[in-house]
ROBALUM-545864 format. One record per residue (C-alpha): y, x, z. Coordinates in pm, whole numbers, padded with zeros to 5 digits, always signed. Each point is the difference from the previous one (the first is absolute). Layout:
<pts>
YXZ
...
</pts>
This chain:
<pts>
+02373-00464+01297
+00092-00367-00024
-00090-00206-00306
+00267-00107-00246
+00015-00230-00301
-00065+00124-00353
+00366-00042-00096
+00119+00201+00301
-00262+00270-00068
+00111+00022-00364
+00363+00053+00107
-00085+00260+00266
-00231+00196-00233
+00219-00044-00309
-00284-00135-00214
-00046-00333-00173
-00178-00297+00154
-00231+00001-00302
-00101+00357+00081
-00091-00096+00356
-00197-00300-00124
-00189+00221-00243
-00087+00250+00276
-00116-00287+00217
-00220-00136-00281
-00142+00347-00067
-00107+00035+00363
+00218+00302+00082
+00254-00191+00210
-00107-00232+00278
+00167-00327+00091
-00037-00222+00304
+00077-00369+00028
+00275-00105+00241
-00053-00311+00217
+00182-00190-00277
-00233+00138-00267
+00248+00247-00150
-00137+00334-00123
+00150+00289+00197
-00019+00376-00041
+00021+00312+00215
+00315+00180-00118
-00144+00339+00097
-00299-00057-00225
+00225-00107-00287
+00221+00307+00042
-00307+00227+00006
-00111-00141-00334
+00345+00042-00153
+00022+00357+00129
-00336+00086-00156
+00126-00116-00339
+00318+00207+00033
-00194+00308+00109
-00228-00029-00301
+00299-00032-00234
+00149+00317+00148
-00332+00185-00032
-00072+00015+00374
-00364-00065+00092
-00138-00088+00342
-00359+00118-00031
-00231-00215+00208
-00254+00136+00248
-00377-00033+00026
-00020-00106+00366
-00212+00214+00231
-00030+00049+00376
-00019+00350+00140
-00296-00056+00232
-00332-00191-00004
+00007-00324+00197
-00353+00035+00141
-00145-00302-00181
-00278-00018-00259
-00035-00198-00322
-00254-00099-00265
+00147-00066-00345
-00197-00225-00237
+00062-00039-00376
+00222+00306+00045
+00097+00047-00365
+00229+00295-00063
+00102+00008+00366
+00330-00189+00025
-00081-00174+00327
-00219+00284+00123
+00276+00256-00040
+00252-00237+00158
-00225-00050+00302
-00061+00374+00023
+00375+00059-00013
+00034-00249+00288
-00237+00217+00204
-00343-00159-00049
-00317+00209-00028
-00241-00118-00271
-00365-00033+00094
-00104-00134-00339
+00144-00097-00338
-00209-00202-00245
+00079-00023-00372
-00239-00093-00281
+00209+00128-00293
-00091+00362-00073
+00347+00099-00122
+00176-00147+00304
-00257+00158+00233
+00063+00337-00165
+00374-00052+00051
-00060-00052+00373
-00231+00301+00034
+00231+00228-00199
+00312-00081+00201
-00166-00024+00341
-00321+00206-00001
-00029-00049+00377
-00039-00377-00037
-00347-00157+00018
+00004-00173-00340
-00303-00202-00111
-00011-00069-00374
-00230-00298+00038
-00026-00377-00001
+00130-00133+00332
-00299-00238+00017
-00225+00301+00073
+00189+00118+00310
-00114-00078+00355
+00314-00026+00214
-00177-00062+00333
-00007+00374+00072
+00380-00012+00030
+00000-00267+00273
+00202+00131+00292
+00133+00291-00211
+00247-00154-00241
+00335-00152+00096
+00104-00137-00340
-00180-00121-00312
+00218-00040-00307
-00102-00135-00337
+00175-00107-00316
-00297-00200-00127
+00023-00030-00381
+00265-00249-00093
-00057-00072-00369
-00207-00305+00088
+00303-00160+00168
+00275+00126-00231
+00208-00227-00221
-00028+00272-00264
-00379-00039-00007
-00218-00309-00031
+00050-00093+00369
-00369-00075+00051
+00007+00113+00364
-00337-00005+00173
-00172-00083-00330
+00090+00354-00107
-00219+00276+00146
+00315+00193+00091
+00112-00294+00211
-00316+00012+00206
+00089+00351+00115
+00222-00166+00258
-00320-00089+00184
-00096+00369+00002
+00333+00069+00168
-00082-00272+00255
-00348+00149+00049
+00151+00341+00073
+00223-00158+00265
-00294-00189+00153
-00225+00306+00015
+00260+00249+00129
+00221-00239+00204
+00318+00209-00033
+00292-00073+00229
+00216-00085-00303
-00066-00078-00364
+00236-00023-00298
-00085-00167-00330
+00220+00013-00309
+00010-00207-00318
+00228-00149-00263
+00254-00271+00083
-00188-00237-00234
-00271-00032+00264
+00234-00227+00198
-00032-00286-00249
-00335+00079-00158
-00217-00311-00018
+00269-00200+00177
-00004+00235+00301
-00371-00051+00064
-00093+00359-00084
+00235+00143+00264
-00111-00265+00250
-00361+00109-00052
+00094+00363+00059
+00190-00080+00319
-00286-00215+00128
-00251+00276-00074
+00202+00264+00185
+00077-00225+00297
-00365-00086+00046
-00102+00366+00046
-00123+00058+00355
-00141+00298+00185
-00354-00112+00090
+00014+00186+00332
+00346-00091+00130
+00089-00305-00207
+00344+00137-00086
+00147-00098-00336
+00324+00042-00192
+00347-00147-00021
+00101+00003-00368
+00335-00045-00175
+00123+00054-00354
+00327+00066-00179
+00129+00079-00348
+00166+00342+00028
+00266+00111-00251
-00034+00370-00074
+00361+00044-00114
+00112-00039+00362
-00243+00264+00130
+00125+00323-00158
-00178-00069-00328
+00196+00007-00331
-00196-00297-00133
+00007-00379+00023
-00365-00044+00096
-00113-00289+00219
-00330+00021+00187
-00178-00242+00230
-00089+00177+00324
-00264-00130+00245
+00001+00160+00345
-00245-00070+00281
+00003+00120+00360
-00308-00013+00225
+00053-00241+00287
-00062+00261+00272
+00270+00219-00155
+00279-00255-00033
+00109-00331-00142
+00310+00103-00197
-00010+00109-00364
+00280+00223-00130
+00124+00022-00358
+00237+00255-00159
+00367-00074+00063
+00207-00007-00317
+00256+00277-00046
+00362-00096-00072
+00008+00207-00319
-00197+00058-00319
-00106+00313-00186
+00112-00011-00363
-00178+00138-00302
+00281+00254-00025
-00079+00124+00352
-00367+00036-00089
-00005+00145-00352
+00364+00072-00088
-00087+00369-00033
-00243-00099-00280
-00318+00176+00110
-00202+00137-00292
-00369-00084-00034
-00246-00146-00252
+00042-00364-00092
-00076-00267-00255
+00212-00046-00313
+00109-00304-00197
-00099-00056-00364
+00304+00042-00224
+00030-00376-00066
+00015-00079+00372
+00242+00285+00064
+00239-00145-00259
-00005-00333+00185
+00048+00152+00346
+00285+00217-00127
+00196-00326-00022
-00063-00106+00362
+00271+00090+00257
-00084+00123+00354
-00133-00293+00202
-00051-00205-00317
-00300-00146-00178
-00098-00190-00316
+00276-00258+00037
+00252+00276-00076
-00139+00023-00354
+00128-00204-00296
-00200-00319-00040
-00170+00126-00317
-00132+00308+00183
-00100-00210+00302
-00224-00213-00220
-00145+00302-00176
-00072+00198+00317
-00131-00284+00217
-00202-00168-00272
-00180-00307+00139
+00133+00071+00348
+00351-00091-00119
-00077-00370+00041
-00155+00030+00347
+00210-00132+00288
-00061+00284+00246
-00175+00330+00072
+00213+00209-00236
+00250+00178+00225
-00200+00323-00010
+00012+00027-00377
+00227+00264-00160
+00128+00077+00349
+00225+00296+00073
+00053+00093+00363
+00338+00052+00165
+00115+00312+00184
+00183-00204+00264
-00299-00202+00120
-00354+00063+00121
-00260-00005-00274
-00188-00315-00090
-00358-00008+00133
-00198+00277-00165
-00308-00100-00196
-00300+00203-00115
+00172+00078-00330
+00376+00030-00059
-00029-00047-00377
-00190-00329-00032
+00191-00273-00181
-00005-00249+00288
+00095+00247+00274
+00220+00268-00153
+00176+00236+00238
+00246+00187-00221
+00205+00287+00142
+00360-00110+00080
+00159+00256-00231
-00260+00147-00233
-00209-00223-00225
-00343+00085+00136
-00241-00124+00265
+00032+00146+00348
-00203+00319+00026
-00268+00077+00259
+00227+00177+00249
+00260-00275-00023
-00271-00260+00054
-00122+00189+00307
+00348+00037+00152
+00063-00372-00042
-00315-00052+00209
+00147+00257+00247
-00273+00261-00055
+00125+00354+00062
+00028+00228-00304
-00284+00210+00141
-00247-00291-00034
-00200+00039-00320
-00220-00254-00177
-00340+00058-00159
-00122-00122-00338
+00171-00060-00332
+00343-00149-00050
-00115-00364+00005
-00204+00063+00315
+00298+00156+00174
+00228-00294-00086
-00271-00238+00121
-00037+00176+00335
+00375+00008+00062
+00057-00357-00119
-00272-00135+00231
+00122+00190+00307
+00181-00128+00305
+00329+00194+00026
-00038+00292+00239
+00310-00086+00202
-00117-00359+00042
-00329+00143+00127
+00201+00203+00250
+00174-00310+00133
-00335-00182+00026
-00118+00295+00205
+00296-00042+00235
-00097-00367+00040
-00356+00095+00097
+00129+00269+00235
+00234-00248+00169
-00293-00237+00060
-00228+00277+00126
+00259+00150+00231
+00073-00339+00158
-00346+00018+00164
+00040+00364+00104
+00179+00034+00335
+00110+00356-00073
+00174-00115-00319
+00144-00333+00110
+00319+00170+00113
+00047+00126-00357
-00042-00345-00154
+00373-00031-00061
-00030+00290-00244
-00174-00235-00243
+00278-00257-00005
+00169+00178-00291
-00317-00030-00206
-00177-00324+00092
+00056-00357+00113
-00238-00261+00146
-00151-00259-00230
+00159-00342-00007
-00196-00299+00129
-00051-00139-00352
-00160+00328-00112
-00294-00060+00233
-00076-00337-00162
</pts>
């Protein structure tokens, strides 16, 4: 559909211009710049958003789907730093067969083994694994190397942090196994960490990998992917690195954004019941005053000062405090605890943190997927996960790359056009 101005979109959709601007700012409505620099919108996308709000008001709920293909695709994968299995399940749903999953955390490893007893799960330090035995056997290596070292929420120490050095274990796995494709995942903050030098070092490391026998290496590209446009009811941005071995192809594919979002109402509007954290009474009294989609600024100034304490005078970093989610939008990025003061994720209607099942649905785990350990361990596993449906779309990207080198599948390449798109030139830089 053609793009139209914000004023025209507001008239056609019968909403205010301020509403459209707010949706744009929240990242649930996309705008493109015209040749004259004017922000323009897809009317169909605007109408879809408006319709979702009206459906919610009337009680209608469009339950979203955990994406899954009916048949295996014939390709194999190794999953490193597998966590609770968000990416692993997504790749499995896209048809990949797992040769190995590595996870050092005992609770997360138990989660993997409990839900998929047929998977080869190693509860061990990745530094102890020899990947050379998988050379010639594995098509894809995927790894969400620990991201706390590069996160704005942490100390941002990068390679000075031992967790940051685990990137080099990911690179070692690629070098020893020489898969046809690799996918790395991290936080968006990696883009600017240390003035961009950290990412540049990673790209250089991966591009310098060569097969000692054939001399083939990898073409590598990266992109920030927004989960809310990939069938995930959550505004979660991740930096994705994808490499393709030079004898396989020279084009990297990334997930193509959908022209719709999945709202919190779609995901948890039926209010699934499960264990969850609770607020202390004093915090509950504060959050009782916050409207859906609101946060601490909706409180009277006296209560703002009391609740925020010393943070009241800080210039930024407070938007997650006393935050209540909205039914009509995807959730904010989930953290490892929905009740912490800096990163509250209060239910849109009830004054309580999101429970475990709600947390899992927002990460697009199926209701059948259970999590091991105590309550805090379960929240941690879910909060650290890559959304399952995003993992599915990453699997379609890898499959598109792999099939491009397979003559029997080249004729089916057009089937991927609904899911993936080639990287832009700047994303190879």
